[in-house]
C-alpha positions as CSV (number, residue, x, y, z in Angstrom):
1,X,-68.5,44.9,10.4
2,X,-67.2,44.7,14.0
3,X,-67.6,40.9,13.9
4,X,-65.7,40.7,10.6
5,X,-62.8,42.8,12.0
6,X,-62.7,40.7,15.2
7,X,-62.6,37.5,13.1
8,X,-59.7,38.8,11.0
9,X,-57.8,39.9,14.1
10,X,-58.3,36.5,15.7
11,X,-57.2,34.7,12.5
12,X,-54.1,36.8,12.2
13,X,-53.2,36.3,15.8
14,X,-53.4,32.5,15.5
15,X,-51.6,32.4,12.2
16,X,-48.8,34.6,13.4
17,X,-48.4,32.6,16.6
18,X,-47.7,29.4,14.6
19,X,-44.0,28.4,14.2
20,X,-42.5,28.9,10.8
21,X,-42.4,25.7,8.7
22,X,-39.0,24.1,8.8
23,X,-36.9,23.2,5.7
24,X,-36.7,19.5,5.0
25,X,-33.2,18.8,3.7
26,X,-32.9,15.6,1.6
27,X,-29.4,14.0,1.9
28,X,-28.3,11.1,-0.2
29,X,-25.5,9.1,1.4
30,X,-23.7,5.8,1.7
31,X,-24.3,3.2,4.4
32,X,-20.8,3.1,6.0
33,X,-20.0,3.6,9.6
34,X,-19.0,7.2,9.6
35,X,-22.1,8.2,7.7
36,X,-24.3,6.2,10.0
37,X,-22.8,8.0,12.9
38,X,-23.5,11.3,11.3
39,X,-27.2,10.3,11.0
40,X,-27.2,9.5,14.8
41,X,-26.0,13.1,15.4
42,X,-29.0,14.5,13.6
43,X,-30.5,15.8,16.9
44,X,-27.3,17.8,17.5
45,X,-27.7,19.6,14.2
46,X,-31.4,20.2,14.5
47,X,-31.0,21.6,18.0
48,X,-28.4,24.1,16.6
49,X,-30.5,24.8,13.5
50,X,-34.2,24.3,14.5
51,X,-35.5,25.6,11.2
52,X,-33.8,22.7,9.2
53,X,-34.9,19.1,9.5
54,X,-32.7,16.3,8.0
55,X,-34.2,13.6,5.9
56,X,-31.7,10.7,5.1
57,X,-31.7,8.6,2.0
58,X,-29.2,5.8,2.6
59,X,-27.8,3.4,0.0
60,X,-25.0,1.0,-0.6
61,X,-22.1,2.4,-2.6
62,X,-23.3,1.1,-6.0
63,X,-26.9,2.2,-5.5
64,X,-25.8,5.6,-4.3
65,X,-23.8,6.3,-7.4
66,X,-26.6,5.2,-9.7
67,X,-29.3,7.1,-8.0
68,X,-27.2,10.3,-7.5
69,X,-26.0,10.4,-11.1
70,X,-29.5,9.6,-12.5
71,X,-31.1,12.4,-10.4
72,X,-28.5,15.0,-11.0
73,X,-28.1,14.4,-14.7
74,X,-31.8,14.6,-15.2
75,X,-32.2,17.7,-13.0
76,X,-34.6,15.8,-10.8
77,X,-33.9,17.8,-7.7
78,X,-34.7,15.0,-5.3
79,X,-31.6,15.6,-3.2
80,X,-30.2,18.8,-1.6
81,X,-27.0,17.1,-0.6
82,X,-25.3,14.2,-2.3
83,X,-22.3,12.1,-1.1
84,X,-19.7,11.8,-3.9
85,X,-16.0,11.3,-4.2
86,X,-12.8,12.5,-5.8
87,X,-13.8,10.8,-9.1
88,X,-17.2,12.4,-9.5
89,X,-16.5,15.9,-8.2
90,X,-14.4,17.5,-11.0
91,X,-16.4,15.7,-13.8
92,X,-19.7,16.9,-12.4
93,X,-18.4,20.4,-11.7
94,X,-17.2,20.7,-15.3
95,X,-20.7,19.6,-16.5
96,X,-22.2,22.3,-14.3
97,X,-24.1,19.8,-12.2
98,X,-22.9,21.2,-8.9
99,X,-23.0,24.5,-7.0
100,X,-19.7,25.8,-5.6
101,X,-19.5,25.7,-1.8
102,X,-19.8,28.8,0.3
103,X,-17.7,28.2,3.4
104,X,-18.1,30.1,6.6
105,X,-15.2,32.3,7.9
106,X,-14.3,29.9,10.7
107,X,-14.4,26.9,8.4
108,X,-10.6,27.1,7.9
109,X,-10.4,25.7,4.4
110,X,-6.6,25.9,4.6
111,X,-6.7,23.2,7.2
112,X,-7.9,20.7,4.6
113,X,-5.2,18.3,3.4
114,X,-3.8,19.6,0.1
115,X,-4.3,16.5,-2.0
116,X,-7.9,16.1,-0.8
117,X,-8.7,19.8,-1.3
118,X,-7.2,19.8,-4.8
119,X,-9.2,16.7,-5.9
120,X,-12.5,18.2,-4.8
121,X,-11.9,21.5,-6.6
122,X,-12.5,22.7,-10.2
123,X,-11.0,25.9,-11.5
124,X,-9.9,26.7,-7.9
125,X,-13.4,26.5,-6.5
126,X,-14.3,23.8,-3.9
127,X,-17.3,21.9,-5.2
128,X,-17.5,19.2,-2.4
129,X,-16.3,19.2,1.2
130,X,-14.6,16.1,2.5
131,X,-16.4,14.3,5.3
132,X,-13.6,11.7,5.6
133,X,-10.7,10.9,3.5
134,X,-8.6,7.8,3.1
135,X,-5.5,6.3,1.5
136,X,-4.7,2.6,1.4
137,X,-2.3,1.0,3.9
138,X,-1.1,-2.4,5.0
139,X,-2.7,-3.5,8.3
140,X,-1.2,-6.5,10.0
141,X,-1.4,-8.6,13.1
142,X,1.9,-7.9,14.9
143,X,1.3,-10.9,17.2
144,X,1.2,-13.3,14.3
145,X,4.2,-11.6,12.7
146,X,6.2,-12.0,15.8
147,X,5.2,-15.6,16.4
148,X,6.3,-16.5,12.8
149,X,9.6,-14.8,13.3
150,X,9.2,-12.4,10.3
151,X,9.2,-8.6,10.0
152,X,8.4,-5.8,7.6
153,X,10.4,-2.8,6.3
154,X,8.8,0.5,6.9
155,X,7.2,0.1,3.5
156,X,7.4,-3.4,2.2
157,X,7.3,-4.7,-1.4
158,X,4.5,-7.0,-2.5
159,X,7.1,-9.8,-2.8
160,X,7.8,-9.3,0.9
161,X,4.1,-9.3,1.7
162,X,3.7,-12.6,0.0
163,X,6.5,-14.1,2.0
164,X,4.9,-13.0,5.2
165,X,1.5,-14.2,4.1
166,X,3.0,-17.6,3.6
167,X,4.7,-17.6,7.0
168,X,1.5,-16.7,9.0
169,X,-1.1,-18.6,6.8
170,X,-2.7,-21.1,9.2
171,X,-6.1,-22.1,7.7
172,X,-6.4,-25.1,10.0
173,X,-6.8,-22.7,12.9
174,X,-8.9,-20.2,10.9
175,X,-6.1,-17.7,10.2
176,X,-5.5,-16.6,6.6
177,X,-2.2,-15.0,5.5
178,X,-3.8,-12.0,3.8
179,X,-7.3,-10.7,2.9
180,X,-7.9,-8.5,-0.2
181,X,-10.9,-7.3,-2.1
182,X,-12.2,-9.8,-4.7
183,X,-15.7,-8.5,-5.3
184,X,-16.0,-6.9,-8.8
185,X,-16.5,-3.2,-9.3
186,X,-14.5,-0.1,-10.3
187,X,-14.7,1.0,-6.6
188,X,-14.3,-2.5,-5.2
189,X,-11.6,-4.9,-6.5
190,X,-10.3,-2.4,-9.1
191,X,-9.5,0.2,-6.4
192,X,-6.9,-2.2,-5.1
193,X,-5.9,-3.9,-8.3
194,X,-5.2,-0.5,-10.0
195,X,-2.7,0.4,-7.2
196,X,-1.0,-3.0,-7.6
197,X,-0.8,-2.5,-11.3
198,X,0.6,1.0,-10.8
199,X,3.2,-0.2,-8.4
200,X,4.3,-3.0,-10.9
201,X,4.9,-0.2,-13.4
202,X,1.6,-0.3,-15.3
203,X,-1.0,2.3,-16.3
204,X,-4.5,2.3,-17.7
205,X,-3.7,4.4,-20.8
206,X,-0.6,5.5,-22.6
207,X,0.0,9.2,-23.5
208,X,-2.2,8.8,-26.6
209,X,-5.1,7.4,-24.5
210,X,-4.6,3.9,-25.9
211,X,-5.5,1.2,-23.3
212,X,-2.7,-0.9,-21.8
213,X,-4.7,-3.3,-19.8
214,X,-3.3,-6.5,-21.5
215,X,0.3,-5.3,-21.2
216,X,3.0,-7.6,-19.8
217,X,3.1,-5.4,-16.7
218,X,-0.6,-5.7,-16.0
219,X,-0.4,-9.5,-16.6
220,X,2.3,-9.8,-14.1
221,X,0.5,-7.7,-11.5
222,X,-2.8,-9.4,-11.8
223,X,-1.3,-12.9,-11.9
224,X,0.5,-11.9,-8.7
225,X,-2.8,-10.8,-7.1
226,X,-4.7,-13.9,-8.1
227,X,-1.9,-16.3,-6.9
228,X,-1.6,-14.4,-3.6
229,X,-5.3,-14.6,-2.8
230,X,-5.8,-18.2,-3.9
231,X,-2.7,-19.4,-2.0
232,X,-3.0,-17.4,1.2
233,X,-6.4,-15.8,1.3
234,X,-9.7,-16.9,2.8
235,X,-12.1,-19.2,1.0
236,X,-14.3,-17.6,-1.7
237,X,-12.3,-14.4,-1.9
238,X,-14.4,-13.2,-4.9
239,X,-17.3,-12.6,-2.4
240,X,-15.2,-10.2,-0.2
241,X,-15.1,-6.4,-0.2
242,X,-14.5,-3.9,2.6
243,X,-17.4,-5.0,4.9
244,X,-16.8,-8.7,4.6
245,X,-13.0,-8.4,5.2
246,X,-13.6,-6.0,8.1
247,X,-15.8,-8.7,9.8
248,X,-13.2,-11.4,9.2
249,X,-10.4,-9.1,10.6
250,X,-12.4,-8.3,13.7
251,X,-12.7,-12.0,14.3
252,X,-9.0,-12.5,14.0
253,X,-9.1,-14.4,10.7
254,X,-7.0,-12.1,8.6
255,X,-3.3,-11.9,9.3
256,X,-2.9,-8.9,6.9
257,X,-5.2,-6.6,5.0
258,X,-4.4,-4.0,2.4
259,X,-7.3,-1.6,2.1
260,X,-8.7,1.8,3.0
261,X,-6.9,3.5,5.9
262,X,-10.3,4.2,7.5
263,X,-10.5,0.5,8.4
264,X,-8.0,1.0,11.2
265,X,-10.4,3.0,13.3
266,X,-12.8,0.1,13.2
267,X,-10.2,-2.5,13.9
268,X,-8.9,-0.7,17.0
269,X,-12.3,-0.4,18.7
270,X,-12.2,-3.0,21.5
271,X,-16.0,-3.1,21.7
272,X,-16.1,-4.6,18.2
273,X,-12.7,-6.1,17.5
274,X,-11.4,-9.1,19.4
275,X,-7.8,-8.2,18.5
276,X,-8.0,-4.4,18.8
277,X,-4.5,-4.2,20.4
278,X,-2.8,-6.5,18.0
279,X,-3.0,-4.5,14.8
280,X,-0.1,-2.4,13.4
281,X,0.2,-0.3,10.2
282,X,2.6,0.7,7.5
283,X,2.1,2.3,4.1
284,X,0.7,0.2,1.3
285,X,3.1,-2.2,-0.5
286,X,4.8,-1.3,-3.7
287,X,6.9,-3.3,-6.2
288,X,8.8,-1.4,-8.9
289,X,7.6,2.0,-7.9
290,X,5.8,3.8,-5.1
291,X,4.0,6.0,-7.7
292,X,0.3,5.2,-7.4
293,X,0.8,2.4,-4.9
294,X,-1.5,4.0,-2.4
295,X,-4.9,5.1,-3.4
296,X,-6.6,8.4,-2.5
297,X,-10.3,8.9,-1.9
298,X,-12.6,11.1,0.1
299,X,-16.3,10.7,0.6
300,X,-17.6,14.2,0.4
301,X,-20.7,16.3,0.5
302,X,-21.9,18.4,-2.5
303,X,-24.9,20.4,-3.6
304,X,-26.7,19.5,-6.9
305,X,-27.4,22.4,-9.3
306,X,-31.2,21.7,-9.0
307,X,-31.2,21.4,-5.2
308,X,-34.4,22.9,-3.7
309,X,-32.8,24.2,-0.5
310,X,-29.3,25.5,-1.3
311,X,-28.9,27.8,1.7
312,X,-29.8,25.0,4.1
313,X,-27.5,22.6,2.2
314,X,-24.6,25.0,2.6
315,X,-25.3,25.3,6.3
316,X,-25.4,21.5,6.8
317,X,-22.2,20.9,4.8
318,X,-20.3,23.6,6.8
319,X,-21.5,21.9,10.0
320,X,-20.8,18.2,9.0
321,X,-17.3,18.8,7.6
322,X,-16.0,21.3,10.2
323,X,-13.4,21.0,13.0
324,X,-16.3,21.3,15.5
325,X,-18.0,18.2,14.1
326,X,-14.8,16.2,14.6
327,X,-14.7,17.4,18.2
328,X,-18.4,16.4,18.6
329,X,-17.8,12.9,17.5
330,X,-14.8,12.6,19.8
331,X,-16.9,13.8,22.7
332,X,-19.7,11.3,22.0
333,X,-17.7,8.3,20.8
334,X,-14.0,8.8,21.5
335,X,-11.2,9.9,19.3
336,X,-10.7,6.5,17.8
337,X,-14.1,6.9,16.0
338,X,-13.6,10.4,14.5
339,X,-13.7,10.8,10.7
340,X,-10.1,11.2,9.6
341,X,-8.2,12.0,6.4
342,X,-9.5,15.5,5.8
343,X,-7.8,18.0,8.2
344,X,-4.2,18.6,9.3
345,X,-5.5,19.7,12.7
346,X,-6.8,16.2,13.4
347,X,-3.3,14.8,13.2
348,X,-1.9,17.6,15.4
349,X,-4.4,16.8,18.2
350,X,-2.5,15.0,21.0
351,X,-5.7,13.3,22.3
352,X,-6.2,11.7,18.8
353,X,-2.6,10.7,18.3
354,X,-2.3,9.2,21.8
355,X,-5.5,7.2,21.3
356,X,-4.8,5.7,17.9
357,X,-1.0,5.2,18.2
358,X,1.0,4.5,15.1
359,X,-2.1,4.5,12.9
360,X,-2.1,8.3,12.9
361,X,1.4,8.7,11.4
362,X,0.9,5.8,9.0
363,X,-2.3,7.2,7.6
364,X,-1.0,10.8,7.3
365,X,2.2,9.5,5.5
366,X,0.0,7.5,3.1
367,X,-2.3,10.5,2.4
368,X,0.7,12.8,1.8
369,X,2.4,10.4,-0.5
370,X,-0.6,9.6,-2.6
371,X,-0.1,12.1,-5.4
372,X,-2.8,12.0,-8.1
373,X,-0.4,13.8,-10.5
374,X,2.5,11.3,-9.9
375,X,0.5,8.2,-10.3
376,X,2.4,5.9,-12.6
377,X,6.0,4.9,-13.4
378,X,5.7,6.0,-17.0
379,X,4.0,9.3,-17.8
380,X,0.2,9.1,-18.1
381,X,-2.3,11.5,-19.6
382,X,-4.6,11.5,-16.5
383,X,-4.5,12.4,-12.8
384,X,-6.0,10.1,-10.2
385,X,-4.5,7.1,-8.5
386,X,-7.0,4.2,-8.4
387,X,-9.3,5.7,-11.0
388,X,-9.0,7.7,-14.3
389,X,-11.2,10.9,-14.1
390,X,-13.1,10.4,-17.3
391,X,-16.8,9.3,-17.7
392,X,-15.8,6.2,-19.6
393,X,-13.8,4.8,-16.7
394,X,-16.8,3.5,-14.8
395,X,-17.8,1.0,-17.6
396,X,-14.2,0.2,-18.5
397,X,-13.0,-0.6,-15.0
398,X,-16.3,-2.2,-14.1
399,X,-16.0,-4.7,-16.9
400,X,-12.3,-5.2,-16.1
401,X,-13.2,-6.0,-12.5
402,X,-15.7,-8.6,-13.5
403,X,-13.2,-10.4,-15.8
404,X,-10.5,-10.4,-13.1
405,X,-13.0,-11.9,-10.6
406,X,-13.7,-14.6,-13.1
407,X,-10.0,-15.3,-13.3
408,X,-9.8,-15.3,-9.5
409,X,-12.5,-18.0,-9.4
410,X,-10.7,-20.0,-12.1
411,X,-13.3,-19.6,-14.8
412,X,-10.8,-18.0,-17.2
413,X,-7.1,-17.2,-17.2
414,X,-5.7,-13.8,-16.2
415,X,-4.6,-13.4,-19.8
416,X,-8.1,-14.0,-21.1
417,X,-9.5,-11.6,-18.6
418,X,-7.2,-8.8,-19.6
419,X,-7.6,-9.4,-23.3
420,X,-11.3,-9.1,-23.0
421,X,-11.0,-5.9,-20.9
422,X,-8.5,-4.5,-23.5
423,X,-11.1,-5.0,-26.3
424,X,-13.9,-3.3,-24.4
425,X,-11.7,-0.4,-23.3
426,X,-10.4,0.1,-26.9
427,X,-14.0,0.1,-28.2
428,X,-15.2,2.5,-25.5
429,X,-12.4,5.0,-26.0
430,X,-12.9,5.0,-29.8
431,X,-16.6,5.7,-29.3
432,X,-15.8,8.6,-27.0
433,X,-13.5,10.1,-29.6
434,X,-10.1,9.7,-27.9
């Protein structure tokens, strides 16, 4: 009996001395620079929260969306945290696929930029926290502009942009007047083309939810886009999206670039960009209206309803989207590399503003002017700038992007591309009961 008691006492002593098992938090995210930097800071989080270990599942943008929606719709529970955007958040929250966020007292939710906070909320609850936000802006090489003897207004029209592109286009010396997204996808070429169509006075749907993709306004806008890229863009523009154009721009091959404002932080990094001091920034171009001329997006962190480790997920999201995280990135990598577009306090920090120069004011102006509820010249039945927040939009815009890329490559005309897209959109909307 004594031997048995001694054995039990020894066993309990060994068992109780073992450290508690840590929680493994599965995070699905996208393979862009800010998210990669967050992965590098894993040791910082795990040191602060030793009972939580981070496991990363990293995908390109298209794969992330497919995997996340497949897992969350089926209730698979493979991820505790998913990276989603302004498009998915209200739709998924309405479908009861997400858990509302529980933010800590010192999180300062009031510091979040109003348009971003509103877009990530459903029935006044925040369902995703913004890791970084962005609008679109015109980035240009001021040295090339000066050399050509041309200039911009504070916010130029697309017609003015085309004139400048012509003036600085020098393909013989490897400089192209303008670089724009050409790769098909609702989040690729259509993010840009939607804003161009908006600014020309177009809209995806009228107030009765009837598609207007083959309208005269859309034809004018898309013909302008195709002509601009084919005349003054780089070779094979249909192969280019954000990563490809960023690489070209860092090499000094793009005279202008209209894209996500987050690009500026990569262009101004002297360790990666040969012309880091040559870039300047203004708000995205418009044509007939500024309504919907600049897009609005935020890569954000959310918790699926079937997440296995909700409390740990809440802890991680509070950490990764906090003011302190921005300070941590600044301390490790400099203010030029912090995730922006989420908090007013970032733009009120002298160290940040002094580091990035006119980019700070240009980005903040773009973010504040991108109003999802004032998105088109004529009234529209939807909010959102470069997307329509309905489930059917992914397939409609994806198909439209494919057809416009074919027009860009000369396989079909713009008119044929938009007629095909109109037919598909009409069919999809009828099936959905609109």
